[in-house]
VEXVODO-754440 format. One line per 2 residues: their letters; for each residue x negated, y negated, z of C-alpha. Coordinates in nm, 3 decimals. Each point is the difference from the previous one (the first is absolute). Layout:
a> X:Y:Z  ...
# end
This chain:
mk> 4.415:3.561:7.960  -0.306:0.132:-0.178
kr> 0.208:0.119:-0.294  0.159:-0.343:-0.034
sl> -0.340:-0.176:0.001  -0.129:0.243:-0.259
si> 0.300:-0.070:-0.222  -0.053:-0.373:0.028
ll> -0.368:0.038:-0.088  0.082:0.209:-0.305
av> 0.257:-0.255:-0.111  -0.252:-0.284:0.030
ia> -0.256:0.198:-0.196  0.257:0.070:-0.272
vv> 0.093:-0.369:-0.027  -0.365:-0.110:-0.019
ga> -0.070:0.265:-0.261  0.297:-0.103:-0.210
ga> -0.110:-0.365:0.018  -0.356:0.084:-0.097
ya> 0.120:0.211:-0.292  0.229:-0.278:-0.120
aw> -0.283:-0.253:0.027  -0.234:0.231:-0.193
rt> 0.257:0.048:-0.277  0.053:-0.375:-0.021
wd> -0.378:-0.055:-0.026  -0.029:0.272:-0.263
rs> 0.273:-0.155:-0.218  -0.146:-0.349:0.030
gd> -0.330:0.138:-0.125  0.167:0.090:-0.330
ap> 0.074:-0.367:-0.078  -0.246:-0.150:-0.253
ky> -0.248:-0.260:0.120  -0.073:-0.283:-0.238
kl> -0.307:-0.218:-0.047  0.100:-0.362:-0.055
ak> -0.152:-0.311:-0.153  0.133:-0.350:-0.057
ve> 0.092:-0.187:-0.313  -0.215:-0.312:-0.004
sg> 0.001:-0.342:-0.163  -0.326:-0.144:-0.124
pl> -0.243:-0.032:-0.291  -0.045:0.283:-0.249
ta> -0.275:0.047:-0.254  0.008:0.250:-0.285
av> -0.344:0.110:-0.114  -0.184:0.246:-0.222
aa> -0.282:0.193:0.164  -0.294:0.149:-0.188
tg> -0.373:0.056:0.021  -0.265:-0.157:-0.218
tl> -0.369:-0.075:-0.039  -0.180:-0.326:0.060
np> -0.208:-0.125:-0.293  -0.169:-0.327:-0.097
vv> 0.205:-0.210:-0.240  -0.298:-0.013:-0.239
sv> -0.238:0.294:0.002  -0.266:0.024:-0.273
qv> -0.183:0.317:-0.095  -0.358:-0.073:-0.102
gs> -0.144:0.246:-0.249  -0.288:0.035:-0.243
qv> 0.023:-0.028:-0.377  -0.342:0.164:-0.049
sg> -0.150:0.323:0.125  -0.310:0.030:0.210
qi> -0.147:0.068:0.339  0.083:-0.224:0.295
ke> -0.325:-0.178:0.084  0.119:-0.244:0.264
il> 0.317:-0.073:0.206  0.016:-0.348:0.148
vd> 0.334:0.013:0.190  0.174:0.241:0.234
fn> 0.346:0.054:0.147  0.162:-0.321:0.132
sp> -0.258:-0.221:-0.173  0.141:-0.337:-0.113
vk> -0.087:-0.076:-0.362  0.033:-0.291:-0.240
sg> 0.101:0.014:-0.364  -0.310:0.073:-0.213
ql> -0.207:0.121:0.295  -0.239:0.289:-0.074
ia> 0.121:0.300:0.199  -0.185:0.294:-0.164
rl> -0.252:0.075:-0.274  -0.049:0.293:-0.235
dp> -0.344:0.106:-0.122  -0.052:-0.243:-0.295
et> -0.302:0.168:-0.164  0.194:0.181:-0.273
yq> 0.191:-0.316:-0.093  -0.317:-0.211:0.004
hr> -0.150:0.230:-0.262  0.314:-0.030:-0.207
vr> -0.029:-0.377:0.014  -0.362:0.015:-0.115
qa> 0.092:0.232:-0.284  0.281:-0.232:-0.105
ea> -0.237:-0.297:0.009  -0.245:0.187:-0.224
dv> 0.283:0.082:-0.242  0.091:-0.369:-0.017
da> -0.361:-0.097:-0.071  -0.024:0.262:-0.276
ar> 0.325:-0.118:-0.157  -0.119:-0.361:0.005
aa> -0.333:0.099:-0.161  0.184:0.187:-0.273
qg> 0.216:-0.304:-0.054  -0.316:-0.210:-0.050
vq> -0.120:0.242:-0.270  0.337:-0.021:-0.173
qa> -0.009:-0.380:0.005  -0.345:0.013:-0.164
ev> 0.145:0.222:-0.267  0.266:-0.262:-0.064
sr> -0.267:-0.267:-0.047  -0.191:0.223:-0.246
ar> 0.320:0.079:-0.191  0.080:-0.370:-0.029
as> -0.350:-0.071:-0.137  0.035:0.279:-0.255
ls> 0.342:-0.133:-0.100  -0.140:-0.352:-0.049
na> -0.286:0.132:-0.218  0.240:0.215:-0.208
qr> 0.230:-0.302:-0.046  -0.283:-0.218:-0.135
dy> -0.121:0.277:-0.230  0.349:0.049:-0.138
dr> 0.050:-0.374:-0.061  -0.334:-0.026:-0.183
kk> 0.065:0.298:-0.225  0.350:-0.119:-0.073
tl> -0.147:-0.329:-0.134  -0.260:0.184:-0.208
ve> 0.266:0.220:-0.156  0.199:-0.308:-0.097
kn> -0.312:-0.128:-0.182  -0.058:0.344:-0.154
fi> -0.340:0.029:0.163  0.081:0.339:0.158
sp> 0.248:0.273:-0.073  0.335:0.023:0.191
ae> -0.115:0.331:0.146  -0.245:-0.177:0.229
rd> 0.278:-0.231:0.118  0.218:0.299:0.080
ta> -0.282:0.157:0.197  -0.036:-0.319:0.201
qn> 0.377:0.003:0.061  -0.021:0.352:0.141
tl> -0.288:-0.097:0.223  0.202:-0.297:0.129
da> 0.302:0.219:0.080  -0.221:0.248:0.184
ar> -0.150:-0.281:0.208  0.347:-0.124:0.094
as> 0.102:0.354:0.109  -0.317:0.035:0.204
la> 0.076:-0.325:0.181  0.359:0.108:0.079
sa> -0.130:0.334:0.132  -0.257:-0.173:0.219
ea> 0.259:-0.238:0.140  0.231:0.296:0.077
qv> -0.286:0.172:0.182  -0.049:-0.313:0.207
kn> 0.369:0.000:0.101  -0.027:0.369:0.087
ge> -0.306:-0.074:0.207  0.184:-0.277:0.183
ai> 0.281:0.245:0.081  -0.250:0.255:0.127
vr> -0.158:-0.266:0.221  0.339:-0.089:0.148
qr> 0.070:0.372:0.054  -0.331:0.049:0.178
ea> 0.065:-0.311:0.210  0.342:0.137:0.101
ql> -0.162:0.328:0.100  -0.252:-0.196:0.203
aa> 0.279:-0.194:0.171  0.183:0.326:0.081
ar> -0.320:0.148:0.142  -0.047:-0.308:0.215
vd> 0.363:0.024:0.120  -0.054:0.365:0.096
le> -0.317:-0.101:0.181  0.194:-0.270:0.185
rt> 0.267:0.254:0.091  -0.256:0.197:0.197
si> 0.046:-0.280:0.254  0.339:0.063:0.166
ra> 0.159:-0.327:0.110  0.312:-0.077:0.206
pv> 0.288:-0.110:-0.225  0.187:-0.187:0.278
dg> -0.051:-0.149:0.342  0.095:0.246:0.273
iv> -0.110:0.279:0.230  -0.136:0.340:-0.096
vk> 0.249:0.252:0.138  -0.141:0.305:-0.175
rs> -0.341:0.114:-0.127  -0.013:0.319:-0.205
ie> -0.370:0.020:-0.093  -0.337:0.058:0.159
pg> -0.351:-0.096:-0.117  -0.139:0.254:-0.246
qt> 0.343:0.114:-0.111  0.054:0.030:-0.376
va> 0.292:-0.190:-0.147  0.149:0.139:-0.322
as> 0.224:-0.245:-0.187  0.194:0.171:-0.276
lq> 0.371:-0.050:-0.074  0.067:-0.156:0.340
ap> -0.219:-0.223:0.211  -0.099:0.176:0.325
el> 0.108:-0.171:0.320  -0.292:-0.143:0.196
fv> 0.166:-0.244:0.239  0.345:-0.125:0.095
ia> 0.020:-0.368:0.091  0.305:-0.143:0.179
kn> 0.044:-0.358:-0.111  0.174:-0.126:0.316
lt> 0.068:0.216:0.305  0.200:-0.277:0.167
dm> 0.273:0.058:-0.258  0.109:0.365:0.007
qv> 0.302:0.189:-0.126  0.185:0.317:0.090
et> 0.092:0.234:-0.285  0.287:0.216:0.120
si> 0.224:0.255:-0.172  0.374:-0.065:0.033
de> 0.251:0.274:-0.073  0.231:-0.056:-0.296
ad> 0.298:0.005:0.239  -0.137:-0.306:0.184
vg> -0.180:-0.197:-0.270  0.327:-0.163:-0.111
rv> 0.010:-0.189:0.332  -0.354:-0.136:-0.032
rl> -0.037:-0.350:-0.147  -0.291:-0.237:-0.053
gq> -0.061:-0.229:0.297  0.162:0.225:0.260
ka> -0.170:-0.007:0.338  -0.196:0.305:0.105
sf> -0.204:0.111:0.298  -0.242:0.284:0.045
tv> -0.220:0.166:0.256  -0.325:0.191:-0.026
da> -0.125:0.274:0.228  -0.320:-0.192:0.073
fa> 0.191:-0.276:0.180  0.282:0.165:0.191
gr> 0.274:-0.237:0.104  -0.107:-0.277:-0.235
nf> 0.235:-0.105:-0.280  -0.121:-0.156:-0.323
eg> 0.230:-0.216:-0.210  0.034:-0.018:-0.377
ev> 0.250:-0.018:-0.283  0.087:0.195:-0.312
rq> -0.228:-0.128:-0.275  0.070:0.246:-0.281
vr> 0.233:0.290:-0.084  -0.171:0.202:-0.269
ka> 0.228:0.156:-0.258  -0.226:0.299:-0.068
at> 0.147:0.305:0.173  -0.201:0.273:0.171
vv> 0.149:0.351:0.001  -0.136:0.254:0.249
sn> 0.189:0.327:0.059  0.308:-0.149:-0.171
vv> -0.003:-0.294:0.244  -0.005:-0.338:-0.176
ty> -0.167:-0.293:0.174  -0.096:-0.353:-0.099
tv> -0.302:-0.198:0.116  0.082:-0.314:0.196
vi> -0.280:-0.247:0.074  0.018:-0.191:0.329
sa> -0.225:-0.295:0.083  -0.214:0.020:0.312
tn> -0.203:-0.292:0.130  -0.319:0.104:0.177
pd> -0.168:-0.316:0.135  -0.196:0.182:0.271
ls> -0.106:0.283:-0.236  0.142:0.257:0.243
ll> 0.183:0.188:-0.278  -0.226:0.224:-0.205
pg> 0.056:0.141:-0.350  0.145:0.350:0.001
mt> 0.189:-0.026:0.329  0.342:0.166:0.013
an> 0.277:-0.250:0.070  0.345:0.083:0.136
vr> 0.216:-0.251:-0.184  0.345:-0.133:0.082
iv> 0.165:-0.219:-0.264  0.298:-0.205:0.118
ta> 0.271:0.032:-0.266  0.290:-0.167:0.185
qk> 0.049:-0.178:0.330  0.297:-0.131:0.200
dk> -0.026:-0.207:0.314  0.309:0.124:0.182
vl> 0.211:0.303:-0.083  0.193:0.265:0.187
ka> -0.207:0.317:-0.017  0.050:0.360:0.107
pn> -0.265:0.262:0.074  -0.062:0.240:-0.287
aa> 0.014:0.283:0.251  0.367:-0.089:0.056
lr> 0.065:0.012:-0.373  -0.161:0.343:-0.018
fr> 0.188:0.144:0.298  0.285:0.250:-0.053
pt> 0.179:0.159:0.298  0.014:0.378:-0.001
ns> 0.379:0.020:-0.027  0.063:-0.286:-0.243
gd> 0.154:0.030:-0.343  -0.346:-0.011:-0.153
ek> -0.063:0.347:0.135  0.287:0.171:-0.182
kp> -0.225:0.103:-0.288  -0.246:0.286:0.024
aa> -0.321:-0.074:0.188  -0.195:0.040:-0.321
av> 0.149:-0.327:-0.122  -0.126:-0.205:0.292
sp> -0.349:-0.143:-0.019  -0.181:-0.129:0.307
ap> 0.074:-0.365:-0.075  0.195:-0.206:-0.248
ts> -0.310:-0.203:-0.074  -0.125:0.297:-0.196
sp> 0.332:0.077:-0.161  -0.092:0.191:-0.311
av> 0.273:-0.089:-0.243  0.140:-0.349:0.050
tg> -0.124:-0.248:0.260  0.097:-0.342:0.121
sg> -0.241:-0.269:0.107  -0.347:0.134:0.041
ga> -0.024:0.156:0.339  0.340:-0.122:0.113
ga> 0.207:0.303:-0.062  0.304:0.034:-0.220
gg> 0.250:0.193:0.205  -0.186:0.325:0.048
pa> -0.104:0.287:-0.227  0.332:0.174:0.045
rq> 0.191:-0.304:-0.124  -0.239:-0.034:-0.290
re> 0.045:0.365:-0.083  0.375:-0.051:0.013
rl> -0.035:-0.297:-0.235  -0.199:0.206:-0.248
vt> 0.250:0.284:0.015  0.297:-0.234:-0.040
el> -0.128:-0.245:-0.261  -0.193:0.251:-0.209
kl> 0.266:0.271:0.047  -0.250:0.273:0.079
da> 0.119:0.356:-0.021  -0.065:0.261:0.268
dq> -0.322:0.122:-0.161  -0.135:-0.354:-0.031
qa> 0.092:-0.074:0.361  -0.187:0.308:0.118
kl> -0.307:-0.107:-0.197  0.029:-0.355:0.135
da> 0.010:0.134:0.357  -0.308:0.208:-0.073
if> -0.184:-0.307:-0.128  0.093:-0.204:0.307
da> -0.109:0.281:0.228  -0.330:0.054:-0.184
mr> -0.088:-0.372:0.020  0.096:-0.047:0.364
dk> -0.347:0.075:0.136  -0.166:-0.227:-0.255
fq> 0.218:-0.292:0.098  -0.064:0.067:0.367
aa> -0.375:0.007:-0.065  0.023:-0.331:-0.188
rd> 0.164:-0.165:0.301  -0.300:0.090:0.216
lp> -0.257:-0.154:-0.235  -0.164:-0.339:0.066
ea> 0.200:-0.298:-0.120  -0.239:-0.067:-0.290
ek> 0.055:0.351:-0.142  0.361:0.061:0.099
gk> 0.160:-0.190:-0.289  -0.202:0.178:-0.266
aq> 0.072:0.342:0.149  0.374:-0.072:0.020
er> 0.009:-0.123:-0.358  -0.184:0.313:-0.119
nr> 0.255:0.213:0.183  0.290:-0.196:-0.147
ae> -0.146:0.034:-0.348  -0.039:0.375:0.046
vr> 0.358:0.037:0.117  0.134:-0.215:-0.284
er> -0.182:0.221:-0.245  0.130:0.321:0.159
vs> 0.355:-0.129:0.030  -0.002:-0.122:-0.360
al> -0.101:0.348:-0.113  0.324:0.156:0.129
lt> 0.232:-0.263:-0.155  0.175:-0.009:-0.334
pe> -0.090:-0.285:-0.239  0.311:-0.195:0.101
qk> -0.069:0.054:0.370  -0.364:-0.093:-0.045
kq> 0.092:-0.332:-0.161  0.223:-0.089:0.293
yd> -0.259:0.121:0.251  -0.270:-0.219:-0.157
am> 0.231:-0.299:0.041  0.055:0.087:0.368
ag> -0.374:0.038:0.057  -0.064:-0.333:-0.172
ea> 0.245:-0.173:0.230  -0.170:0.154:0.302
qa> -0.343:-0.108:-0.121  0.124:-0.354:-0.055
ar> 0.137:0.001:0.353  -0.336:0.113:0.136
ag> -0.180:-0.272:-0.191  0.221:-0.293:0.093
gg> 0.174:0.105:0.320  0.366:0.082:0.031
gs> 0.197:0.319:0.019  0.224:0.152:0.263
gr> -0.065:0.186:0.319  0.157:0.129:0.317
iw> -0.084:-0.034:0.368  0.157:0.162:0.305
ii> 0.103:-0.152:0.331  0.148:0.152:0.315
ge> 0.377:-0.046:-0.017  0.240:-0.056:0.287
dg> 0.053:0.375:0.027  -0.372:0.055:0.044
ka> -0.036:0.155:-0.346  -0.207:-0.121:-0.292
ka> 0.187:-0.242:-0.227  -0.116:-0.082:-0.353
ie> -0.022:-0.355:-0.138  -0.054:-0.067:-0.371
lr> -0.248:-0.275:-0.088  -0.122:-0.194:-0.300
lg> -0.379:-0.016:0.015  -0.262:-0.240:-0.129
lt> -0.376:-0.035:0.047  -0.204:0.251:0.194
dg> -0.348:-0.009:0.147  -0.021:0.375:0.058
sm> 0.113:-0.009:0.362  0.291:-0.248:-0.004
te> 0.259:-0.068:-0.270  0.213:-0.308:-0.059
vv> 0.372:0.041:0.066  0.180:-0.207:-0.263
sg> 0.348:0.093:0.113  0.158:0.242:0.247
dv> 0.174:0.015:0.335  -0.312:-0.039:0.216
kd> -0.123:-0.288:0.214  -0.330:-0.126:0.130
gq> -0.103:0.196:0.308  0.241:0.288:-0.065
ev> -0.138:0.341:0.086  -0.014:0.262:-0.275
ii> -0.096:0.365:0.008  -0.347:0.088:-0.129
gq> -0.024:0.359:0.128  0.178:0.281:0.175
qa> -0.125:0.239:0.262  0.231:0.295:0.058
ap> 0.009:0.143:0.351  -0.128:0.356:0.037
ka> 0.270:0.260:-0.031  0.104:0.215:0.298
sg> -0.218:0.303:0.023  0.286:0.227:0.111
mp> -0.168:0.058:0.333  0.229:0.008:0.304
gp> 0.036:-0.311:0.213  -0.197:-0.069:0.312
rl> 0.027:0.269:0.262  0.132:-0.110:0.339
f> -0.146:0.294:0.186
# end
């Protein structure tokens, strides 16, 4: 009886153990199945924008300088002082210029006195000429009557000619004296102007936003007037001067709406519009940017000159579109066709695809597909493919770092990376390949500027596996992208990430005893 009970007990234990082992194996296999993170395709408004940083400045800002040199004797205004046009705001020591005025006045008096002497000489020369004329006429009559010899008449003629020359000389001296007087008067006027310039006056109505001098300081005006003050004409009318990357400036137009924030007023948005797109380019470290001026009303004077503004310019807007998360466009399952190429060809995200991209930030089918396009269309040989893989691999970290930057800096960093890759890829191509590659890059840049391009998202199929859907894409706001066409619907769940279950450690299953 005891042996039979023991046998039954052992049989029960064996059955329980087999069941536990089977359950553990089933649990272990289910852990190998991938787990997906999902998000929904939505329908709603979409706004495409360009983000950048800029500096707040007054619309009209006047630098007040000095045209004369001297020591600052008096300062009559300070920071934030309101001033009126013509108001005295500072004074240089006028003593040196007062002496120059006195000297110039003395020179004018001397010139006028000399002119008086010259006019007296003219009067004397005219009297001498009149006397010589009468003497000549008298002797001419006497010669005709043979009372005197012709020699005396000739002598009188010479005397008359000399008197005429003396009068002409005296009159010329008078004109010269008049010119000297005018010259001395001009020098006097210039000395008085310099004396007046020792009084520094406000050229416009406004507020003093900067003062660069102190009493007793010496001002030296040479080739350039030194800056003494900066006066903002109207602080209620400000502007933001921001630098827009060359890849984005094509989307910026006059009159486009813009908004910006400043660190001093967190959570507060200021409105404006694009007022000017300056055509002068700025090149720093081979990065080309253009200055865009955005209006900024400041009725409460809360905005101050020099503040850093985080600007967002609305370049396109649609009220209702079907839009997919950019994370879904970047996602690639581990065992999809996009993973057939070497790992070196896969960058962290299609948004930073080095060679050819679709709509900015929307993805264009994945780096592997883009690599395949380059290989196929450009007919790259094995050596070129190896170099292309090396370029993709070397730039992977840079593109990943760009994705983690703030939104205002992300676009510039991505464009710098794309420019670097285009340059490196172009270097390994033949002239014919390079021509075709430039055309491909131009198409991609046009797509980034105006929206468009293709992409791919993944959904969970009926068999529980990831299924790819090809899309035609439009506008993007950096987080969502318009779906122009494709087999997706509003509210449909798409894959945005994958979390693989931990692999079995090889340890034995749970022990029953």
